[in-house]
C-alpha positions as CSV (number, residue, x, y, z in Angstrom):
1,M,24.5,-19.7,5.0
2,S,22.1,-19.5,2.0
3,E,21.3,-16.2,0.2
4,N,17.7,-16.3,1.4
5,A,18.8,-16.9,5.0
6,D,21.3,-14.1,5.0
7,W,19.3,-11.3,3.4
8,R,17.9,-10.1,6.8
9,R,21.4,-9.5,8.2
10,R,22.5,-7.7,5.1
11,S,19.3,-5.5,4.9
12,A,19.7,-4.5,8.6
13,R,23.3,-3.6,8.0
14,R,22.5,-1.6,4.9
15,L,19.8,0.3,6.9
16,R,22.1,1.1,9.7
17,I,24.6,2.6,7.2
18,V,22.0,4.6,5.3
19,D,20.4,5.9,8.6
20,A,23.8,7.0,9.9
21,F,24.7,8.8,6.7
22,V,21.3,10.6,6.6
23,I,21.4,11.6,10.2
24,I,24.9,12.9,10.1
25,W,24.1,14.8,6.9
26,A,21.0,16.4,8.4
27,V,22.6,17.3,11.7
28,V,25.9,18.7,10.2
29,G,23.9,20.5,7.5
30,A,21.6,22.2,10.1
31,F,24.7,23.1,12.2
32,I,26.5,24.7,9.2
33,I,23.4,26.6,8.0
34,R,22.6,27.9,11.5
35,F,26.1,28.6,12.9
36,G,28.5,28.4,9.9
37,T,31.9,26.9,10.8
38,D,31.9,28.4,14.3
39,T,32.5,25.3,16.4
40,G,32.6,27.3,19.6
41,S,28.8,28.2,19.5
42,S,27.1,27.3,22.8
43,T,23.4,27.1,23.9
44,S,21.9,30.0,25.8
45,G,21.4,29.5,29.5
46,Q,23.9,26.6,29.7
47,D,27.5,26.3,28.5
48,V,26.8,23.4,26.2
49,P,28.7,23.5,22.9
50,Y,26.5,22.8,19.8
51,V,29.3,20.6,18.4
52,W,28.8,18.1,21.3
53,L,25.1,18.6,21.3
54,S,25.1,17.6,17.6
55,V,27.2,14.5,18.3
56,V,24.8,13.4,21.1
57,L,21.7,14.2,18.9
58,A,23.0,12.2,16.0
59,A,23.9,9.2,18.1
60,A,20.6,9.3,20.0
61,W,18.7,9.5,16.7
62,W,20.4,6.5,15.3
63,V,19.8,4.5,18.6
64,M,16.1,5.6,18.7
65,L,15.6,4.1,15.2
66,E,17.0,0.8,16.5
67,A,15.0,1.0,19.7
68,W,11.8,1.4,17.7
69,N,12.5,-1.8,15.7
70,S,12.4,0.1,12.5
71,R,15.0,-2.2,11.0
72,Q,13.2,-5.5,11.6
73,S,13.1,-7.8,8.5
74,R,9.4,-8.5,8.9
75,I,8.3,-4.9,8.2
76,L,10.7,-4.3,5.3
77,G,9.4,-4.0,1.8
78,S,5.7,-3.8,2.3
79,G,3.1,-1.8,4.3
80,P,3.4,1.5,6.1
81,D,4.7,0.1,9.4
82,E,8.3,0.8,8.6
83,Y,7.7,4.5,7.7
84,K,5.5,4.9,10.8
85,R,8.3,3.6,13.1
86,V,10.9,5.9,11.5
87,A,8.6,8.9,12.0
88,A,7.6,7.9,15.5
89,A,11.2,7.4,16.6
90,S,12.2,10.8,15.2
91,L,9.3,12.7,16.7
92,W,9.8,11.1,20.1
93,L,13.5,12.0,20.1
94,F,12.8,15.7,19.3
95,G,10.0,15.7,21.8
96,I,12.5,14.5,24.4
97,V,14.9,17.2,23.3
98,A,12.2,19.9,23.8
99,I,11.3,18.6,27.3
100,V,14.9,18.4,28.4
101,S,15.5,21.9,27.1
102,Y,12.5,23.2,29.0
103,V,13.4,21.4,32.3
104,F,17.0,22.4,32.3
105,R,16.4,25.8,30.8
106,I,18.6,25.1,27.8
107,E,17.6,27.6,25.1
108,T,18.3,25.5,22.0
109,A,18.4,27.4,18.8
110,R,15.0,26.9,17.1
111,G,16.5,27.3,13.6
112,Y,18.9,24.4,14.3
113,V,16.3,22.0,15.6
114,G,13.7,23.2,13.1
115,L,15.9,22.4,10.2
116,A,17.5,19.1,11.4
117,L,14.2,17.4,12.2
118,P,12.3,17.8,8.9
119,V,15.3,17.4,6.7
120,G,16.5,14.4,8.6
121,L,13.1,12.8,8.7
122,L,12.5,13.4,5.0
123,G,16.0,11.9,4.2
124,L,15.3,8.8,6.4
125,L,12.0,8.2,4.7
126,L,13.5,8.7,1.2
127,G,16.4,6.3,2.1
128,R,13.9,3.7,3.3
129,W,11.9,4.1,0.1
130,L,15.0,3.6,-2.1
131,I,16.0,0.5,-0.1
132,R,12.4,-0.8,-0.4
133,Q,12.6,-0.4,-4.2
134,H,15.8,-2.4,-4.3
135,L,14.4,-5.1,-2.1
136,S,11.2,-5.3,-4.2
137,I,13.3,-5.9,-7.3
138,R,15.2,-8.7,-5.6
139,R,12.0,-10.3,-4.4
140,G,10.6,-10.1,-7.9
141,Q,13.7,-12.1,-8.9
142,G,13.0,-14.7,-6.3
143,R,15.6,-13.5,-3.8
144,S,15.4,-12.0,-0.3
145,L,12.3,-14.0,0.6
146,S,11.2,-15.7,3.8
147,K,10.4,-19.4,3.1
148,L,7.1,-20.5,4.7
149,L,5.7,-23.8,5.8
150,L,1.9,-23.4,5.6
151,L,0.0,-25.2,8.3
152,G,-3.8,-25.6,8.1
153,G,-6.7,-27.1,6.3
154,P,-6.4,-27.8,2.5
155,G,-8.7,-24.9,1.4
156,A,-7.2,-22.4,3.8
157,V,-3.6,-23.4,2.8
158,A,-4.5,-23.0,-0.9
159,H,-6.0,-19.5,-0.3
160,L,-3.1,-18.4,1.8
161,A,-0.6,-19.6,-0.8
162,A,-2.4,-17.8,-3.6
163,S,-2.5,-14.6,-1.6
164,L,1.2,-14.7,-0.8
165,H,2.2,-15.5,-4.4
166,G,0.1,-12.5,-5.5
167,A,2.0,-10.2,-3.1
168,R,5.6,-11.3,-3.7
169,H,6.8,-7.8,-2.7
170,A,5.8,-8.6,0.9
171,G,8.7,-11.1,1.0
172,Y,7.0,-14.5,1.8
173,L,7.4,-17.6,-0.3
174,P,5.3,-20.7,0.5
175,I,7.4,-23.8,-0.1
176,A,5.5,-26.6,1.5
177,A,2.2,-27.5,3.3
178,Y,1.5,-29.4,6.5
179,I,-2.1,-30.5,6.8
180,P,-2.8,-32.0,10.3
181,G,-5.7,-34.4,10.7
182,H,-6.1,-35.4,7.0
183,E,-5.4,-38.8,5.7
184,A,-2.1,-39.2,3.8
185,G,-2.8,-39.3,0.1
186,S,-1.3,-37.4,-2.7
187,G,2.0,-35.8,-1.8
188,V,0.9,-32.5,-3.4
189,E,-1.8,-30.1,-2.4
190,P,-4.0,-29.9,-5.5
191,H,-5.0,-26.3,-5.5
192,S,-1.7,-24.6,-4.6
193,G,0.7,-27.2,-5.9
194,L,2.7,-27.2,-2.6
195,T,4.3,-30.4,-1.4
196,I,2.6,-31.9,1.6
197,V,5.3,-32.7,4.1
198,G,3.1,-34.1,7.0
199,H,-0.3,-34.8,8.5
200,T,0.5,-35.8,12.2
201,P,-1.0,-33.2,14.7
202,D,2.2,-33.2,16.8
203,P,4.6,-30.3,17.5
204,R,7.7,-32.4,17.2
205,S,6.6,-33.8,13.8
206,I,5.8,-30.3,12.5
207,V,9.2,-29.0,13.6
208,D,10.9,-32.0,11.9
209,A,9.0,-31.3,8.7
210,L,10.0,-27.6,8.9
211,E,13.7,-28.4,9.3
212,A,13.5,-31.0,6.5
213,C,12.0,-28.5,3.9
214,G,14.3,-25.7,5.0
215,A,11.5,-23.1,5.8
216,D,12.3,-20.0,7.8
217,A,8.9,-19.7,9.5
218,V,5.5,-21.4,10.0
219,A,2.3,-19.7,8.9
220,V,-0.8,-21.1,10.6
221,S,-3.9,-20.6,8.4
222,A,-7.5,-21.0,9.2
223,G,-9.1,-24.4,9.5
224,V,-6.0,-26.0,11.3
225,Q,-7.0,-29.1,13.2
226,L,-4.8,-28.6,16.2
227,H,-5.7,-28.3,19.9
228,P,-4.8,-24.8,21.4
229,Q,-2.3,-26.5,23.7
230,T,-0.6,-28.1,20.8
231,L,-0.2,-24.7,19.1
232,R,1.2,-23.4,22.3
233,H,3.8,-26.2,22.5
234,L,4.6,-25.6,18.8
235,G,5.2,-21.9,19.6
236,W,7.7,-22.9,22.3
237,E,9.5,-25.3,20.0
238,L,9.8,-22.6,17.3
239,A,10.9,-19.9,19.8
240,A,13.7,-22.2,21.1
241,R,15.0,-22.4,17.5
242,N,14.5,-18.7,16.8
243,I,11.9,-19.6,14.0
244,G,9.0,-17.3,13.4
245,L,5.4,-18.2,13.9
246,I,2.8,-16.3,11.8
247,M,-0.9,-16.5,12.4
248,A,-3.1,-15.9,9.4
249,P,-6.8,-15.7,10.5
250,A,-9.7,-16.0,8.0
251,L,-10.0,-12.3,7.5
252,T,-9.6,-11.0,4.0
253,D,-9.2,-7.5,2.6
254,I,-9.2,-6.0,6.1
255,A,-6.7,-3.1,6.6
256,G,-4.6,-2.8,9.8
257,P,-6.3,0.2,11.3
258,R,-9.6,-1.8,11.6
259,I,-7.9,-4.6,13.5
260,H,-7.4,-4.3,17.3
261,T,-6.1,-7.1,19.5
262,Q,-7.4,-7.5,23.1
263,P,-5.9,-10.2,25.4
264,V,-8.6,-11.9,27.4
265,A,-7.9,-14.9,29.6
266,G,-4.8,-15.6,27.7
267,L,-6.6,-15.4,24.3
268,P,-5.7,-12.7,21.8
269,L,-9.2,-11.6,20.7
270,I,-9.2,-9.8,17.4
271,H,-11.7,-6.9,17.1
272,V,-12.6,-5.7,13.6
273,T,-14.2,-2.3,13.7
274,T,-17.1,-1.4,11.3
275,P,-16.1,0.8,8.4
276,T,-17.9,4.2,8.4
277,L,-17.8,7.3,6.3
278,E,-20.2,9.6,8.2
279,G,-20.1,12.9,10.0
280,G,-16.7,14.4,10.4
281,Q,-15.1,11.8,8.1
282,R,-17.4,12.6,5.3
283,V,-16.9,16.4,5.8
284,A,-13.1,16.0,5.9
285,K,-13.2,13.9,2.6
286,R,-15.4,16.5,0.9
287,L,-13.2,19.4,2.0
288,F,-10.2,17.6,0.8
289,D,-11.9,16.9,-2.6
290,V,-12.9,20.5,-3.1
291,A,-9.5,22.0,-2.1
292,A,-7.4,19.5,-4.1
293,A,-9.7,19.5,-7.1
294,G,-9.7,23.3,-7.2
295,L,-5.9,23.5,-7.1
296,L,-5.5,20.7,-9.7
297,L,-8.0,22.4,-12.0
298,I,-6.2,25.7,-11.9
299,A,-2.9,24.0,-12.5
300,A,-4.2,21.9,-15.4
301,L,-6.2,24.7,-17.1
302,P,-3.5,25.5,-19.7
303,V,-3.2,21.8,-20.6
304,M,-7.0,21.4,-20.8
305,I,-7.3,24.4,-23.2
306,L,-4.5,23.0,-25.4
307,V,-6.2,19.6,-25.4
308,A,-9.5,21.1,-26.3
309,V,-8.0,22.9,-29.3
310,L,-6.2,19.7,-30.5
311,I,-9.4,17.6,-30.2
312,R,-11.2,20.1,-32.5
313,L,-8.4,19.9,-35.0
314,D,-8.0,16.1,-34.9
315,S,-11.6,15.0,-35.6
316,P,-15.1,16.4,-36.0
317,G,-17.3,16.5,-32.9
318,P,-17.6,18.0,-29.5
319,V,-14.6,18.5,-27.2
320,L,-16.3,16.9,-24.1
321,F,-17.9,13.5,-23.9
322,R,-20.8,13.2,-21.4
323,Q,-21.7,9.7,-20.3
324,E,-24.3,8.5,-17.7
325,R,-22.7,6.8,-14.8
326,V,-24.0,5.5,-11.4
327,G,-22.7,7.2,-8.3
328,I,-23.2,7.0,-4.5
329,E,-26.3,5.1,-3.4
330,G,-27.2,4.3,-7.0
331,K,-27.8,8.0,-8.1
332,H,-27.1,8.7,-11.7
333,F,-24.9,11.5,-13.0
334,F,-23.2,12.6,-16.2
335,M,-19.4,12.0,-16.1
336,L,-17.3,14.4,-18.2
337,K,-14.3,13.3,-20.2
338,F,-12.3,14.7,-23.1
339,R,-13.6,13.0,-26.3
340,S,-11.1,10.3,-27.3
341,M,-13.4,8.4,-29.7
342,V,-15.3,9.1,-32.9
343,V,-18.7,10.7,-32.4
344,E,-20.8,7.6,-33.2
345,A,-18.7,5.4,-30.8
346,E,-21.6,4.3,-28.6
347,R,-23.7,3.1,-31.6
348,R,-20.7,1.1,-33.0
349,R,-20.1,-0.8,-29.7
350,T,-22.8,-3.4,-30.6
351,D,-20.8,-4.3,-33.7
352,L,-17.7,-4.9,-31.6
353,E,-19.2,-7.1,-28.8
354,Q,-17.6,-10.2,-30.3
355,Q,-14.1,-8.7,-29.9
356,N,-14.6,-7.7,-26.3
357,E,-11.5,-8.4,-24.3
358,G,-12.9,-7.3,-20.9
359,S,-14.2,-9.7,-18.2
360,G,-17.5,-9.6,-16.5
361,P,-19.7,-6.7,-17.6
362,L,-16.7,-4.6,-18.6
363,F,-16.2,-3.8,-22.3
364,K,-12.5,-3.4,-23.2
365,M,-10.4,-3.5,-26.4
366,K,-6.7,-2.8,-26.6
367,N,-7.0,-1.8,-30.2
368,D,-10.4,-0.2,-30.3
369,P,-11.0,1.2,-33.8
370,R,-13.3,3.9,-32.4
371,V,-10.4,5.6,-30.6
372,T,-9.0,8.6,-32.5
373,R,-5.3,9.2,-33.0
374,L,-5.2,11.9,-30.4
375,G,-7.4,9.8,-28.2
376,R,-4.8,7.1,-27.8
377,I,-2.3,9.6,-26.5
378,L,-4.9,11.2,-24.1
379,R,-5.8,7.7,-22.8
380,R,-2.3,6.6,-22.4
381,F,-1.5,9.4,-19.9
382,S,-5.1,9.7,-18.5
383,V,-5.4,13.3,-19.8
384,D,-8.9,12.5,-21.1
385,E,-10.1,12.3,-17.4
386,L,-9.1,15.8,-16.4
387,P,-12.6,17.2,-16.9
388,Q,-13.8,14.9,-14.1
389,L,-12.3,17.5,-11.8
390,L,-15.5,19.4,-12.5
391,N,-17.5,16.3,-11.4
392,V,-15.5,16.3,-8.1
393,L,-16.2,20.0,-7.5
394,S,-19.9,19.5,-8.2
395,G,-20.0,16.6,-5.7
396,S,-21.0,13.8,-8.0
397,M,-17.5,12.2,-7.7
398,S,-14.6,12.2,-5.4
399,L,-10.9,12.4,-6.1
400,V,-10.4,8.8,-4.8
401,G,-13.0,6.1,-4.9
402,P,-14.3,3.0,-6.8
403,R,-14.5,3.1,-10.6
404,P,-17.7,4.9,-11.8
405,P,-19.8,2.1,-13.3
406,L,-22.2,2.3,-16.3
407,P,-26.0,1.7,-15.6
408,E,-25.9,-1.6,-17.5
409,E,-23.0,-2.8,-15.4
410,V,-24.9,-2.0,-12.2
411,E,-27.9,-4.0,-13.4
412,S,-25.8,-7.1,-13.5
413,Y,-24.2,-6.6,-10.0
414,E,-24.5,-9.2,-7.4
415,N,-25.5,-8.1,-3.8
416,D,-21.9,-8.0,-2.5
417,V,-20.7,-5.9,-5.5
418,R,-23.3,-3.3,-4.8
419,R,-21.3,-2.3,-1.8
420,R,-19.2,-0.3,-4.3
421,L,-22.0,2.2,-4.4
422,L,-21.7,3.1,-0.6
423,V,-19.1,5.8,-1.5
424,K,-18.7,8.2,-4.3
425,P,-16.9,7.0,-7.4
426,G,-13.4,8.4,-7.9
427,L,-11.3,10.0,-10.5
428,T,-8.7,7.6,-9.4
429,G,-8.6,4.7,-7.0
430,L,-7.0,1.3,-6.3
431,W,-8.1,0.1,-9.7
432,Q,-6.1,3.0,-11.3
433,V,-2.9,2.3,-9.5
434,S,-3.1,-1.5,-9.8
435,G,-3.2,-2.2,-13.5
436,R,-6.3,-0.2,-14.8
437,S,-7.6,-2.0,-17.9
438,N,-5.3,-5.0,-17.4
439,L,-7.3,-6.0,-14.3
440,S,-9.9,-8.8,-14.4
441,W,-13.4,-8.1,-13.3
442,Q,-12.9,-10.0,-10.1
443,D,-9.7,-8.1,-9.2
444,S,-11.4,-4.8,-10.0
445,V,-14.3,-5.6,-7.7
446,R,-12.0,-6.9,-5.0
447,L,-10.0,-3.6,-5.0
448,D,-13.1,-1.4,-5.0
449,L,-14.6,-3.4,-2.1
450,Y,-11.3,-3.2,-0.2
451,Y,-11.4,0.6,-0.6
452,V,-15.0,0.8,0.6
453,E,-14.2,-1.4,3.7
454,N,-11.0,0.4,4.6
455,W,-11.3,4.1,3.6
456,S,-9.1,6.6,5.3
457,L,-7.8,10.1,4.4
458,A,-4.2,8.9,4.7
459,G,-5.1,6.1,2.3
460,D,-6.5,8.6,-0.2
461,L,-3.2,10.6,-0.1
462,V,-1.2,7.4,-0.8
463,I,-3.4,6.5,-3.7
464,I,-3.0,9.9,-5.2
465,L,0.8,9.7,-5.0
466,R,0.7,6.2,-6.6
467,T,-1.6,7.6,-9.3
468,V,1.2,9.9,-10.5
469,R,3.6,7.0,-11.0
470,A,0.9,4.9,-12.7
471,V,0.0,7.7,-15.1
472,F,3.7,8.1,-16.2
473,R,4.1,4.3,-16.5
474,S,0.9,4.1,-18.6
475,T,0.4,0.5,-17.5
476,G,-3.0,-0.9,-18.5
477,A,-4.1,2.4,-20.2
478,Y,-6.0,1.9,-23.4
C-alpha cells in the first residue's frame, strides 16, 4: 500500500492513542486531586466506587469521540469541524453523566467532574492541534494527501485545481482531469496543467479512468455535462469501491455557517444565507471591541510609553503619525500609528513611485528609505499599530476587519471592492494573518471580501489568536 493511501489509517491510529492518553491523564489526575490515593471512595447515595466510575468514564469518553466521527480523515488538518466534534462529544458525555446522576440520585463529586471535563477537553484540543501541525508539515512536503480526479468543464476544473493547490494544508492533490462532453484534443488541460484522462460521459469510463490514474476520490466541479441519473450511477459505482465522491458547487468564498442543505424531492438544495451585521450582532461586536481594546491598552501601556521615548530619541518629529483613512460606509477618519518614518515621508513618496513593489493601488517597498532604524523594528513586530487601540475605543475602527484604505485607494475601487466598506476597518484581519505586505492586491481584496461576507464573533476570536502567531513570525512585515 502506498504512503499516500496509508496515511488515513496511520492518522486514525495516532489519534486513538493520543485521545486515550489525554483522557486517562485527565480522569486519573482529577481523581488524585479530588480524592488523593484513596481508591475506596464511593459516590454519595449509591455505593459506586469512584475507581470504577473513572474507568467507565474514560472508556465512554474515548468511545464517544469515535461515535462522533472526530477521527475521520476528511476533517483532519483543515477547518474547525474536527474541534467542534471533539467538543460536542465531550459535552454530550458529561451531559449524559449529569442526567444519569440526577435520575438515579448519584451525588457525583462536583470537583471531580468539574476538573476532568475542562482539563480533558483542553488536552484533547491541544493534542488535535499538535497532530494537525504535524500533518500540515507532511502535506507541505507532498505527503499525506488525497489524490483527486477532477470531473467537470474546463474552466471549472482549472478553478478548482488552482483553489486546491493554494490550500495544500486541506489535504487534496488534483492529479488528473476528466472533461465529459468535450472533444478529445490535447491531452493536457491548458490552465491547470492536469492530464485529461477521458471525455466519455459514462460512469464505467470514469471509474476506469480513476483506477488508471490512481486517484483516491472524484471531485465533481461546476459545469459538468452529465445527466443527474449518470451522476447517481457514478455514485453507486464509487460507493461499491469505497471511493469518495466530492461535490464542488460554483460557490466561492462562502463560509460553512452560511450554507444549509435541505433535501427536496431527492435533491439536496443548498441555501446560502445573506450576511448581516445588524442589531444584536453589531452590538455584540462593539462590546467585544471596547472590552478587548480597553484591556489590551492597559496591558500595552508600559510598552507604548517606552516606544514613545525611543521614537523621540531616535529621530526628530512627533511620536504619533496621523493619517486620513476611509472607514465604514466611506466615512473618513484619522488613523493613529507610532511614527516609523521620517517627518517628510509623505512628500517623498512621489519620488519613489518608480520603485513601488506593491500591486494595484497599494504602495509597498521592502527597503523603503523613509523608514527609520527604530521604525523597522516597530513594523517587524507591528508595535507601530498599538495606538490604533484608541481608534477602536473611539469607534472609527474595530479590532478585526478589512485593512483601512487610503482615500486615493478608494477612488480607484471597482464596485465589488467597495463592499469592503460595509464594515469597520480592523487593527488586524485576514490580511494580517495571511501574509500582510507579501499579499497581492487581488489576494488582499479577496480576503477582505471573504471577511465581510462571512463575519462572525467566533471568527474574530480565531483571527486574533492567529494574529499573535503572525506578529511573532514577522512574515510580510515591512
